[in-house]
mmJSON file of the N, C-alpha and C atoms, coordinates in Angstrom:
{"data_MODEL":{"atom_site":{
"group_PDB":["ATOM","ATOM","ATOM","ATOM","ATOM","ATOM","ATOM","ATOM","ATOM","ATOM","ATOM","ATOM","ATOM","ATOM","ATOM","ATOM","ATOM","ATOM","ATOM","ATOM","ATOM","ATOM","ATOM","ATOM","ATOM","ATOM","ATOM","ATOM","ATOM","ATOM","ATOM","ATOM","ATOM","ATOM","ATOM","ATOM","ATOM","ATOM","ATOM","ATOM","ATOM","ATOM","ATOM","ATOM","ATOM","ATOM","ATOM","ATOM","ATOM","ATOM","ATOM","ATOM","ATOM","ATOM","ATOM","ATOM","ATOM","ATOM","ATOM","ATOM","ATOM","ATOM","ATOM","ATOM","ATOM","ATOM","ATOM","ATOM","ATOM","ATOM","ATOM","ATOM","ATOM","ATOM","ATOM","ATOM","ATOM","ATOM","ATOM","ATOM","ATOM","ATOM","ATOM","ATOM","ATOM","ATOM","ATOM","ATOM","ATOM","ATOM","ATOM","ATOM","ATOM","ATOM","ATOM","ATOM","ATOM","ATOM","ATOM","ATOM","ATOM","ATOM","ATOM","ATOM","ATOM","ATOM","ATOM","ATOM","ATOM","ATOM","ATOM","ATOM","ATOM","ATOM","ATOM","ATOM","ATOM","ATOM","ATOM","ATOM","ATOM","ATOM","ATOM","ATOM","ATOM","ATOM","ATOM","ATOM","ATOM","ATOM","ATOM","ATOM","ATOM","ATOM","ATOM","ATOM","ATOM","ATOM","ATOM","ATOM","ATOM","ATOM","ATOM","ATOM","ATOM","ATOM","ATOM","ATOM","ATOM","ATOM","ATOM","ATOM","ATOM","ATOM","ATOM","ATOM","ATOM","ATOM","ATOM","ATOM","ATOM","ATOM","ATOM","ATOM","ATOM","ATOM","ATOM","ATOM","ATOM","ATOM","ATOM","ATOM","ATOM","ATOM","ATOM","ATOM","ATOM","ATOM","ATOM","ATOM","ATOM","ATOM","ATOM","ATOM","ATOM","ATOM","ATOM","ATOM","ATOM","ATOM","ATOM","ATOM","ATOM","ATOM","ATOM","ATOM","ATOM","ATOM","ATOM","ATOM","ATOM","ATOM","ATOM","ATOM","ATOM","ATOM","ATOM","ATOM","ATOM","ATOM","ATOM","ATOM","ATOM","ATOM","ATOM","ATOM","ATOM","ATOM","ATOM","ATOM","ATOM","ATOM"],
"id":[1,2,3,4,5,6,7,8,9,10,11,12,13,14,15,16,17,18,19,20,21,22,23,24,25,26,27,28,29,30,31,32,33,34,35,36,37,38,39,40,41,42,43,44,45,46,47,48,49,50,51,52,53,54,55,56,57,58,59,60,61,62,63,64,65,66,67,68,69,70,71,72,73,74,75,76,77,78,79,80,81,82,83,84,85,86,87,88,89,90,91,92,93,94,95,96,97,98,99,100,101,102,103,104,105,106,107,108,109,110,111,112,113,114,115,116,117,118,119,120,121,122,123,124,125,126,127,128,129,130,131,132,133,134,135,136,137,138,139,140,141,142,143,144,145,146,147,148,149,150,151,152,153,154,155,156,157,158,159,160,161,162,163,164,165,166,167,168,169,170,171,172,173,174,175,176,177,178,179,180,181,182,183,184,185,186,187,188,189,190,191,192,193,194,195,196,197,198,199,200,201,202,203,204,205,206,207,208,209,210,211,212,213,214,215,216,217,218,219,220,221,222],
"type_symbol":["N","C","C","N","C","C","N","C","C","N","C","C","N","C","C","N","C","C","N","C","C","N","C","C","N","C","C","N","C","C","N","C","C","N","C","C","N","C","C","N","C","C","N","C","C","N","C","C","N","C","C","N","C","C","N","C","C","N","C","C","N","C","C","N","C","C","N","C","C","N","C","C","N","C","C","N","C","C","N","C","C","N","C","C","N","C","C","N","C","C","N","C","C","N","C","C","N","C","C","N","C","C","N","C","C","N","C","C","N","C","C","N","C","C","N","C","C","N","C","C","N","C","C","N","C","C","N","C","C","N","C","C","N","C","C","N","C","C","N","C","C","N","C","C","N","C","C","N","C","C","N","C","C","N","C","C","N","C","C","N","C","C","N","C","C","N","C","C","N","C","C","N","C","C","N","C","C","N","C","C","N","C","C","N","C","C","N","C","C","N","C","C","N","C","C","N","C","C","N","C","C","N","C","C","N","C","C","N","C","C","N","C","C","N","C","C","N","C","C","N","C","C"],
"label_atom_id":["N","CA","C","N","CA","C","N","CA","C","N","CA","C","N","CA","C","N","CA","C","N","CA","C","N","CA","C","N","CA","C","N","CA","C","N","CA","C","N","CA","C","N","CA","C","N","CA","C","N","CA","C","N","CA","C","N","CA","C","N","CA","C","N","CA","C","N","CA","C","N","CA","C","N","CA","C","N","CA","C","N","CA","C","N","CA","C","N","CA","C","N","CA","C","N","CA","C","N","CA","C","N","CA","C","N","CA","C","N","CA","C","N","CA","C","N","CA","C","N","CA","C","N","CA","C","N","CA","C","N","CA","C","N","CA","C","N","CA","C","N","CA","C","N","CA","C","N","CA","C","N","CA","C","N","CA","C","N","CA","C","N","CA","C","N","CA","C","N","CA","C","N","CA","C","N","CA","C","N","CA","C","N","CA","C","N","CA","C","N","CA","C","N","CA","C","N","CA","C","N","CA","C","N","CA","C","N","CA","C","N","CA","C","N","CA","C","N","CA","C","N","CA","C","N","CA","C","N","CA","C","N","CA","C","N","CA","C","N","CA","C","N","CA","C","N","CA","C","N","CA","C","N","CA","C","N","CA","C"],
"label_alt_id":[null,null,null,null,null,null,null,null,null,null,null,null,null,null,null,null,null,null,null,null,null,null,null,null,null,null,null,null,null,null,null,null,null,null,null,null,null,null,null,null,null,null,null,null,null,null,null,null,null,null,null,null,null,null,null,null,null,null,null,null,null,null,null,null,null,null,null,null,null,null,null,null,null,null,null,null,null,null,null,null,null,null,null,null,null,null,null,null,null,null,null,null,null,null,null,null,null,null,null,null,null,null,null,null,null,null,null,null,null,null,null,null,null,null,null,null,null,null,null,null,null,null,null,null,null,null,null,null,null,null,null,null,null,null,null,null,null,null,null,null,null,null,null,null,null,null,null,null,null,null,null,null,null,null,null,null,null,null,null,null,null,null,null,null,null,null,null,null,null,null,null,null,null,null,null,null,null,null,null,null,null,null,null,null,null,null,null,null,null,null,null,null,null,null,null,null,null,null,null,null,null,null,null,null,null,null,null,null,null,null,null,null,null,null,null,null,null,null,null,null,null,null],
"label_comp_id":["MET","MET","MET","TRP","TRP","TRP","LEU","LEU","LEU","LYS","LYS","LYS","ILE","ILE","ILE","ILE","ILE","ILE","ILE","ILE","ILE","VAL","VAL","VAL","VAL","VAL","VAL","LEU","LEU","LEU","PHE","PHE","PHE","LEU","LEU","LEU","ALA","ALA","ALA","VAL","VAL","VAL","LEU","LEU","LEU","VAL","VAL","VAL","SER","SER","SER","LEU","LEU","LEU","THR","THR","THR","SER","SER","SER","ALA","ALA","ALA","LEU","LEU","LEU","PHE","PHE","PHE","PHE","PHE","PHE","LEU","LEU","LEU","LEU","LEU","LEU","ARG","ARG","ARG","ASP","ASP","ASP","MET","MET","MET","GLY","GLY","GLY","ALA","ALA","ALA","PRO","PRO","PRO","LYS","LYS","LYS","SER","SER","SER","LYS","LYS","LYS","ARG","ARG","ARG","THR","THR","THR","LEU","LEU","LEU","TYR","TYR","TYR","ALA","ALA","ALA","LEU","LEU","LEU","GLY","GLY","GLY","ILE","ILE","ILE","ARG","ARG","ARG","ILE","ILE","ILE","THR","THR","THR","LEU","LEU","LEU","ALA","ALA","ALA","SER","SER","SER","LEU","LEU","LEU","LEU","LEU","LEU","LEU","LEU","LEU","LEU","LEU","LEU","ALA","ALA","ALA","ILE","ILE","ILE","TRP","TRP","TRP","TYR","TYR","TYR","GLY","GLY","GLY","PHE","PHE","PHE","GLU","GLU","GLU","SER","SER","SER","GLY","GLY","GLY","LEU","LEU","LEU","LEU","LEU","LEU","THR","THR","THR","ASN","ASN","ASN","THR","THR","THR","ALA","ALA","ALA","PRO","PRO","PRO","TRP","TRP","TRP","ALA","ALA","ALA","ASN","ASN","ASN","LYS","LYS","LYS","TYR","TYR","TYR"],
"label_asym_id":["A","A","A","A","A","A","A","A","A","A","A","A","A","A","A","A","A","A","A","A","A","A","A","A","A","A","A","A","A","A","A","A","A","A","A","A","A","A","A","A","A","A","A","A","A","A","A","A","A","A","A","A","A","A","A","A","A","A","A","A","A","A","A","A","A","A","A","A","A","A","A","A","A","A","A","A","A","A","A","A","A","A","A","A","A","A","A","A","A","A","A","A","A","A","A","A","A","A","A","A","A","A","A","A","A","A","A","A","A","A","A","A","A","A","A","A","A","A","A","A","A","A","A","A","A","A","A","A","A","A","A","A","A","A","A","A","A","A","A","A","A","A","A","A","A","A","A","A","A","A","A","A","A","A","A","A","A","A","A","A","A","A","A","A","A","A","A","A","A","A","A","A","A","A","A","A","A","A","A","A","A","A","A","A","A","A","A","A","A","A","A","A","A","A","A","A","A","A","A","A","A","A","A","A","A","A","A","A","A","A","A","A","A","A","A","A","A","A","A","A","A","A"],
"label_entity_id":["1","1","1","1","1","1","1","1","1","1","1","1","1","1","1","1","1","1","1","1","1","1","1","1","1","1","1","1","1","1","1","1","1","1","1","1","1","1","1","1","1","1","1","1","1","1","1","1","1","1","1","1","1","1","1","1","1","1","1","1","1","1","1","1","1","1","1","1","1","1","1","1","1","1","1","1","1","1","1","1","1","1","1","1","1","1","1","1","1","1","1","1","1","1","1","1","1","1","1","1","1","1","1","1","1","1","1","1","1","1","1","1","1","1","1","1","1","1","1","1","1","1","1","1","1","1","1","1","1","1","1","1","1","1","1","1","1","1","1","1","1","1","1","1","1","1","1","1","1","1","1","1","1","1","1","1","1","1","1","1","1","1","1","1","1","1","1","1","1","1","1","1","1","1","1","1","1","1","1","1","1","1","1","1","1","1","1","1","1","1","1","1","1","1","1","1","1","1","1","1","1","1","1","1","1","1","1","1","1","1","1","1","1","1","1","1","1","1","1","1","1","1"],
"label_seq_id":[1,1,1,2,2,2,3,3,3,4,4,4,5,5,5,6,6,6,7,7,7,8,8,8,9,9,9,10,10,10,11,11,11,12,12,12,13,13,13,14,14,14,15,15,15,16,16,16,17,17,17,18,18,18,19,19,19,20,20,20,21,21,21,22,22,22,23,23,23,24,24,24,25,25,25,26,26,26,27,27,27,28,28,28,29,29,29,30,30,30,31,31,31,32,32,32,33,33,33,34,34,34,35,35,35,36,36,36,37,37,37,38,38,38,39,39,39,40,40,40,41,41,41,42,42,42,43,43,43,44,44,44,45,45,45,46,46,46,47,47,47,48,48,48,49,49,49,50,50,50,51,51,51,52,52,52,53,53,53,54,54,54,55,55,55,56,56,56,57,57,57,58,58,58,59,59,59,60,60,60,61,61,61,62,62,62,63,63,63,64,64,64,65,65,65,66,66,66,67,67,67,68,68,68,69,69,69,70,70,70,71,71,71,72,72,72,73,73,73,74,74,74],
"pdbx_PDB_ins_code":[null,null,null,null,null,null,null,null,null,null,null,null,null,null,null,null,null,null,null,null,null,null,null,null,null,null,null,null,null,null,null,null,null,null,null,null,null,null,null,null,null,null,null,null,null,null,null,null,null,null,null,null,null,null,null,null,null,null,null,null,null,null,null,null,null,null,null,null,null,null,null,null,null,null,null,null,null,null,null,null,null,null,null,null,null,null,null,null,null,null,null,null,null,null,null,null,null,null,null,null,null,null,null,null,null,null,null,null,null,null,null,null,null,null,null,null,null,null,null,null,null,null,null,null,null,null,null,null,null,null,null,null,null,null,null,null,null,null,null,null,null,null,null,null,null,null,null,null,null,null,null,null,null,null,null,null,null,null,null,null,null,null,null,null,null,null,null,null,null,null,null,null,null,null,null,null,null,null,null,null,null,null,null,null,null,null,null,null,null,null,null,null,null,null,null,null,null,null,null,null,null,null,null,null,null,null,null,null,null,null,null,null,null,null,null,null,null,null,null,null,null,null],
"Cartn_x":[137.989,138.24,138.379,139.002,139.217,137.906,136.908,135.622,134.922,135.025,134.414,135.083,136.383,137.096,136.646,136.493,136.015,134.614,133.751,132.379,132.374,133.186,133.248,133.801,134.837,135.423,134.412,133.685,132.668,131.551,131.145,130.103,130.554,131.78,132.307,132.447,132.825,132.935,131.559,130.52,129.162,128.774,129.084,128.769,129.536,130.797,131.595,131.035,130.658,130.101,128.769,127.953,126.667,126.864,127.826,128.129,128.665,129.522,130.05,128.955,128.016,126.899,126.055,125.824,125.08,125.851,127.147,127.977,127.923,128.06,128.003,126.625,125.577,124.224,124.042,124.494,124.35,125.29,126.457,127.453,127.105,126.52,126.271,124.823,124.129,122.73,122.585,123.515,123.415,123.967,124.572,125.177,124.399,123.386,122.56,123.298,124.425,125.167,126.103,126.308,127.234,126.651,127.478,127.031,127.784,128.4,129.161,128.261,127.057,126.123,125.723,125.458,125.068,126.184,127.419,128.544,128.752,128.616,128.789,127.704,126.483,125.42,125.609,126.158,126.477,127.543,128.527,129.563,128.953,128.018,127.364,126.592,125.891,125.134,126.075,127.208,128.187,128.745,129.093,129.634,128.589,127.335,126.281,126.05,126.154,126.015,127.153,128.372,129.504,129.352,128.8,128.559,127.557,126.474,125.484,126.069,126.897,127.538,128.493,129.226,130.146,129.381,128.271,127.461,126.846,126.353,125.784,126.844,128.033,129.121,129.479,129.488,129.817,128.829,127.548,126.548,126.571,126.761,126.788,128.008,129.143,130.363,130.492,129.683,129.749,130.711,131.327,132.235,131.469,130.246,129.359,128.225,127.954,126.884,125.966,124.789,123.815,123.882,124.35,124.473,123.486,122.453,121.447,120.696,120.332,119.654,118.268,117.666,116.34,116.364,117.56,117.697,117.231,116.621,116.173,117.372,117.433,118.516,117.917,118.328,117.839,118.966],
"Cartn_y":[-23.5,-22.563,-21.139,-21.0,-19.663,-18.991,-19.744,-19.156,-18.582,-19.246,-18.733,-17.438,-17.349,-16.115,-14.982,-15.261,-14.25,-13.784,-14.708,-14.354,-13.469,-13.787,-12.969,-11.582,-11.507,-10.217,-9.375,-9.98,-9.237,-8.751,-9.585,-9.176,-7.989,-8.045,-6.929,-5.666,-5.826,-4.667,-4.047,-4.867,-4.343,-3.529,-4.04,-3.311,-1.987,-1.991,-0.765,0.241,-0.217,0.683,1.262,0.459,0.941,1.947,1.691,2.629,3.946,3.866,5.104,5.892,5.203,5.902,6.632,6.004,6.671,7.886,7.735,8.852,10.006,9.698,10.744,11.399,10.604,11.154,12.161,11.798,12.7,13.904,13.712,14.779,15.792,15.341,16.199,16.667,16.772,17.198,18.605,19.496,20.866,21.053,20.016,20.129,19.252,19.813,18.995,18.51,19.111,18.704,17.528,17.172,16.1,14.745,13.939,12.615,11.486,11.791,10.751,9.63,9.962,8.933,8.026,8.616,7.848,6.897,7.382,6.533,5.39,5.686,4.645,3.571,3.981,2.991,2.201,2.837,2.105,1.052,1.386,0.406,-0.726,-0.408,-1.446,-2.407,-1.883,-2.744,-3.668,-3.132,-3.955,-5.044,-4.686,-5.673,-6.725,-6.316,-7.275,-8.234,-7.733,-8.607,-9.62,-9.153,-10.079,-11.109,-10.69,-11.612,-12.694,-12.289,-13.27,-14.221,-13.691,-14.557,-15.55,-15.109,-16.012,-17.115,-16.773,-17.784,-18.748,-18.224,-19.086,-20.035,-19.505,-20.344,-21.43,-21.077,-22.055,-23.2,-22.903,-23.97,-24.788,-24.128,-24.85,-25.755,-25.306,-26.099,-27.145,-27.03,-27.981,-27.582,-26.401,-25.944,-25.528,-25.045,-24.734,-25.747,-26.329,-27.323,-27.001,-27.551,-27.382,-28.604,-28.423,-29.554,-29.417,-28.63,-28.465,-29.775,-30.13,-31.391,-31.448,-30.301,-30.296,-30.216,-30.202,-30.119,-31.425,-31.301,-32.489,-33.236,-34.497,-35.34,-36.225,-35.948,-36.756,-37.53],
"Cartn_z":[128.848,129.908,129.372,128.207,127.636,127.284,126.889,126.521,127.749,128.867,130.1,130.542,130.352,130.689,129.773,128.491,127.539,127.915,128.312,128.685,129.922,130.917,132.131,131.815,130.983,130.618,129.845,128.922,128.174,129.086,130.03,130.966,131.818,132.308,133.098,132.251,130.99,130.102,129.842,129.744,129.592,130.82,132.001,133.226,133.315,132.926,132.945,131.955,130.777,129.769,130.229,130.845,131.347,132.481,133.348,134.434,133.891,132.887,132.313,131.598,130.975,130.332,131.371,132.515,133.581,134.102,134.277,134.725,133.729,132.438,131.416,131.364,131.551,131.54,132.669,133.846,134.985,134.882,134.331,134.231,133.144,132.048,130.885,130.79,131.896,131.836,131.265,131.552,131.064,129.666,129.088,127.759,126.776,126.102,125.211,123.964,123.628,122.423,122.678,123.936,124.264,123.862,123.219,122.758,123.456,124.593,125.299,125.788,126.245,126.705,125.551,124.411,123.231,122.804,122.809,122.424,123.424,124.707,125.726,125.595,125.295,125.116,123.824,122.806,121.571,121.799,122.6,122.953,123.756,124.655,125.451,124.568,123.567,122.66,121.897,121.452,120.741,121.645,122.876,123.805,124.177,124.34,124.664,123.495,122.278,121.112,121.051,121.327,121.364,122.478,123.6,124.714,124.315,123.677,123.221,122.181,121.284,120.294,120.948,121.968,122.665,123.394,124.016,124.707,123.697,122.598,121.559,121.005,120.733,120.234,121.248,122.51,123.542,123.599,123.479,123.497,122.209,121.081,119.806,119.676,120.192,120.068,121.174,122.216,123.309,124.411,124.287,125.342,126.595,126.424,127.544,127.527,128.679,128.744,129.907,129.856,130.924,131.821,133.04,133.971,135.132,134.945,136.002,136.188,137.425,137.658,137.024,136.754,136.161,134.632,134.047,132.594,131.96,130.802,130.061,129.504,129.771,129.25,128.155,126.935,125.791,125.21],
"occupancy":[1.0,1.0,1.0,1.0,1.0,1.0,1.0,1.0,1.0,1.0,1.0,1.0,1.0,1.0,1.0,1.0,1.0,1.0,1.0,1.0,1.0,1.0,1.0,1.0,1.0,1.0,1.0,1.0,1.0,1.0,1.0,1.0,1.0,1.0,1.0,1.0,1.0,1.0,1.0,1.0,1.0,1.0,1.0,1.0,1.0,1.0,1.0,1.0,1.0,1.0,1.0,1.0,1.0,1.0,1.0,1.0,1.0,1.0,1.0,1.0,1.0,1.0,1.0,1.0,1.0,1.0,1.0,1.0,1.0,1.0,1.0,1.0,1.0,1.0,1.0,1.0,1.0,1.0,1.0,1.0,1.0,1.0,1.0,1.0,1.0,1.0,1.0,1.0,1.0,1.0,1.0,1.0,1.0,1.0,1.0,1.0,1.0,1.0,1.0,1.0,1.0,1.0,1.0,1.0,1.0,1.0,1.0,1.0,1.0,1.0,1.0,1.0,1.0,1.0,1.0,1.0,1.0,1.0,1.0,1.0,1.0,1.0,1.0,1.0,1.0,1.0,1.0,1.0,1.0,1.0,1.0,1.0,1.0,1.0,1.0,1.0,1.0,1.0,1.0,1.0,1.0,1.0,1.0,1.0,1.0,1.0,1.0,1.0,1.0,1.0,1.0,1.0,1.0,1.0,1.0,1.0,1.0,1.0,1.0,1.0,1.0,1.0,1.0,1.0,1.0,1.0,1.0,1.0,1.0,1.0,1.0,1.0,1.0,1.0,1.0,1.0,1.0,1.0,1.0,1.0,1.0,1.0,1.0,1.0,1.0,1.0,1.0,1.0,1.0,1.0,1.0,1.0,1.0,1.0,1.0,1.0,1.0,1.0,1.0,1.0,1.0,1.0,1.0,1.0,1.0,1.0,1.0,1.0,1.0,1.0,1.0,1.0,1.0,1.0,1.0,1.0,1.0,1.0,1.0,1.0,1.0,1.0],
"B_iso_or_equiv":[0.0,0.0,0.0,0.0,0.0,0.0,0.0,0.0,0.0,0.0,0.0,0.0,0.0,0.0,0.0,0.0,0.0,0.0,0.0,0.0,0.0,0.0,0.0,0.0,0.0,0.0,0.0,0.0,0.0,0.0,0.0,0.0,0.0,0.0,0.0,0.0,0.0,0.0,0.0,0.0,0.0,0.0,0.0,0.0,0.0,0.0,0.0,0.0,0.0,0.0,0.0,0.0,0.0,0.0,0.0,0.0,0.0,0.0,0.0,0.0,0.0,0.0,0.0,0.0,0.0,0.0,0.0,0.0,0.0,0.0,0.0,0.0,0.0,0.0,0.0,0.0,0.0,0.0,0.0,0.0,0.0,0.0,0.0,0.0,0.0,0.0,0.0,0.0,0.0,0.0,0.0,0.0,0.0,0.0,0.0,0.0,0.0,0.0,0.0,0.0,0.0,0.0,0.0,0.0,0.0,0.0,0.0,0.0,0.0,0.0,0.0,0.0,0.0,0.0,0.0,0.0,0.0,0.0,0.0,0.0,0.0,0.0,0.0,0.0,0.0,0.0,0.0,0.0,0.0,0.0,0.0,0.0,0.0,0.0,0.0,0.0,0.0,0.0,0.0,0.0,0.0,0.0,0.0,0.0,0.0,0.0,0.0,0.0,0.0,0.0,0.0,0.0,0.0,0.0,0.0,0.0,0.0,0.0,0.0,0.0,0.0,0.0,0.0,0.0,0.0,0.0,0.0,0.0,0.0,0.0,0.0,0.0,0.0,0.0,0.0,0.0,0.0,0.0,0.0,0.0,0.0,0.0,0.0,0.0,0.0,0.0,0.0,0.0,0.0,0.0,0.0,0.0,0.0,0.0,0.0,0.0,0.0,0.0,0.0,0.0,0.0,0.0,0.0,0.0,0.0,0.0,0.0,0.0,0.0,0.0,0.0,0.0,0.0,0.0,0.0,0.0,0.0,0.0,0.0,0.0,0.0,0.0],
"pdbx_formal_charge":[null,null,null,null,null,null,null,null,null,null,null,null,null,null,null,null,null,null,null,null,null,null,null,null,null,null,null,null,null,null,null,null,null,null,null,null,null,null,null,null,null,null,null,null,null,null,null,null,null,null,null,null,null,null,null,null,null,null,null,null,null,null,null,null,null,null,null,null,null,null,null,null,null,null,null,null,null,null,null,null,null,null,null,null,null,null,null,null,null,null,null,null,null,null,null,null,null,null,null,null,null,null,null,null,null,null,null,null,null,null,null,null,null,null,null,null,null,null,null,null,null,null,null,null,null,null,null,null,null,null,null,null,null,null,null,null,null,null,null,null,null,null,null,null,null,null,null,null,null,null,null,null,null,null,null,null,null,null,null,null,null,null,null,null,null,null,null,null,null,null,null,null,null,null,null,null,null,null,null,null,null,null,null,null,null,null,null,null,null,null,null,null,null,null,null,null,null,null,null,null,null,null,null,null,null,null,null,null,null,null,null,null,null,null,null,null,null,null,null,null,null,null],
"auth_seq_id":[1,1,1,2,2,2,3,3,3,4,4,4,5,5,5,6,6,6,7,7,7,8,8,8,9,9,9,10,10,10,11,11,11,12,12,12,13,13,13,14,14,14,15,15,15,16,16,16,17,17,17,18,18,18,19,19,19,20,20,20,21,21,21,22,22,22,23,23,23,24,24,24,25,25,25,26,26,26,27,27,27,28,28,28,29,29,29,30,30,30,31,31,31,32,32,32,33,33,33,34,34,34,35,35,35,36,36,36,37,37,37,38,38,38,39,39,39,40,40,40,41,41,41,42,42,42,43,43,43,44,44,44,45,45,45,46,46,46,47,47,47,48,48,48,49,49,49,50,50,50,51,51,51,52,52,52,53,53,53,54,54,54,55,55,55,56,56,56,57,57,57,58,58,58,59,59,59,60,60,60,61,61,61,62,62,62,63,63,63,64,64,64,65,65,65,66,66,66,67,67,67,68,68,68,69,69,69,70,70,70,71,71,71,72,72,72,73,73,73,74,74,74],
"auth_comp_id":["MET","MET","MET","TRP","TRP","TRP","LEU","LEU","LEU","LYS","LYS","LYS","ILE","ILE","ILE","ILE","ILE","ILE","ILE","ILE","ILE","VAL","VAL","VAL","VAL","VAL","VAL","LEU","LEU","LEU","PHE","PHE","PHE","LEU","LEU","LEU","ALA","ALA","ALA","VAL","VAL","VAL","LEU","LEU","LEU","VAL","VAL","VAL","SER","SER","SER","LEU","LEU","LEU","THR","THR","THR","SER","SER","SER","ALA","ALA","ALA","LEU","LEU","LEU","PHE","PHE","PHE","PHE","PHE","PHE","LEU","LEU","LEU","LEU","LEU","LEU","ARG","ARG","ARG","ASP","ASP","ASP","MET","MET","MET","GLY","GLY","GLY","ALA","ALA","ALA","PRO","PRO","PRO","LYS","LYS","LYS","SER","SER","SER","LYS","LYS","LYS","ARG","ARG","ARG","THR","THR","THR","LEU","LEU","LEU","TYR","TYR","TYR","ALA","ALA","ALA","LEU","LEU","LEU","GLY","GLY","GLY","ILE","ILE","ILE","ARG","ARG","ARG","ILE","ILE","ILE","THR","THR","THR","LEU","LEU","LEU","ALA","ALA","ALA","SER","SER","SER","LEU","LEU","LEU","LEU","LEU","LEU","LEU","LEU","LEU","LEU","LEU","LEU","ALA","ALA","ALA","ILE","ILE","ILE","TRP","TRP","TRP","TYR","TYR","TYR","GLY","GLY","GLY","PHE","PHE","PHE","GLU","GLU","GLU","SER","SER","SER","GLY","GLY","GLY","LEU","LEU","LEU","LEU","LEU","LEU","THR","THR","THR","ASN","ASN","ASN","THR","THR","THR","ALA","ALA","ALA","PRO","PRO","PRO","TRP","TRP","TRP","ALA","ALA","ALA","ASN","ASN","ASN","LYS","LYS","LYS","TYR","TYR","TYR"],
"auth_asym_id":["A","A","A","A","A","A","A","A","A","A","A","A","A","A","A","A","A","A","A","A","A","A","A","A","A","A","A","A","A","A","A","A","A","A","A","A","A","A","A","A","A","A","A","A","A","A","A","A","A","A","A","A","A","A","A","A","A","A","A","A","A","A","A","A","A","A","A","A","A","A","A","A","A","A","A","A","A","A","A","A","A","A","A","A","A","A","A","A","A","A","A","A","A","A","A","A","A","A","A","A","A","A","A","A","A","A","A","A","A","A","A","A","A","A","A","A","A","A","A","A","A","A","A","A","A","A","A","A","A","A","A","A","A","A","A","A","A","A","A","A","A","A","A","A","A","A","A","A","A","A","A","A","A","A","A","A","A","A","A","A","A","A","A","A","A","A","A","A","A","A","A","A","A","A","A","A","A","A","A","A","A","A","A","A","A","A","A","A","A","A","A","A","A","A","A","A","A","A","A","A","A","A","A","A","A","A","A","A","A","A","A","A","A","A","A","A","A","A","A","A","A","A"],
"auth_atom_id":["N","CA","C","N","CA","C","N","CA","C","N","CA","C","N","CA","C","N","CA","C","N","CA","C","N","CA","C","N","CA","C","N","CA","C","N","CA","C","N","CA","C","N","CA","C","N","CA","C","N","CA","C","N","CA","C","N","CA","C","N","CA","C","N","CA","C","N","CA","C","N","CA","C","N","CA","C","N","CA","C","N","CA","C","N","CA","C","N","CA","C","N","CA","C","N","CA","C","N","CA","C","N","CA","C","N","CA","C","N","CA","C","N","CA","C","N","CA","C","N","CA","C","N","CA","C","N","CA","C","N","CA","C","N","CA","C","N","CA","C","N","CA","C","N","CA","C","N","CA","C","N","CA","C","N","CA","C","N","CA","C","N","CA","C","N","CA","C","N","CA","C","N","CA","C","N","CA","C","N","CA","C","N","CA","C","N","CA","C","N","CA","C","N","CA","C","N","CA","C","N","CA","C","N","CA","C","N","CA","C","N","CA","C","N","CA","C","N","CA","C","N","CA","C","N","CA","C","N","CA","C","N","CA","C","N","CA","C","N","CA","C","N","CA","C","N","CA","C","N","CA","C","N","CA","C","N","CA","C"],
"pdbx_PDB_model_num":[1,1,1,1,1,1,1,1,1,1,1,1,1,1,1,1,1,1,1,1,1,1,1,1,1,1,1,1,1,1,1,1,1,1,1,1,1,1,1,1,1,1,1,1,1,1,1,1,1,1,1,1,1,1,1,1,1,1,1,1,1,1,1,1,1,1,1,1,1,1,1,1,1,1,1,1,1,1,1,1,1,1,1,1,1,1,1,1,1,1,1,1,1,1,1,1,1,1,1,1,1,1,1,1,1,1,1,1,1,1,1,1,1,1,1,1,1,1,1,1,1,1,1,1,1,1,1,1,1,1,1,1,1,1,1,1,1,1,1,1,1,1,1,1,1,1,1,1,1,1,1,1,1,1,1,1,1,1,1,1,1,1,1,1,1,1,1,1,1,1,1,1,1,1,1,1,1,1,1,1,1,1,1,1,1,1,1,1,1,1,1,1,1,1,1,1,1,1,1,1,1,1,1,1,1,1,1,1,1,1,1,1,1,1,1,1,1,1,1,1,1,1]
}}}
């Protein structure tokens, strides 16, 4: 259960970071020296990498499983 909570929190953090990057991009159009957009996108990349690692760990450890009816059962 804790892994699913971590995945949801990471996903929401990615969305917040992406939204803040868009806000900074629109806000800092007249300031070419501002790097707030770059930093926000860097944080998004880090959070997305952590999200992918958490999902990979969940499938490898068996905490996340595929229960779709069309999934191959071997």
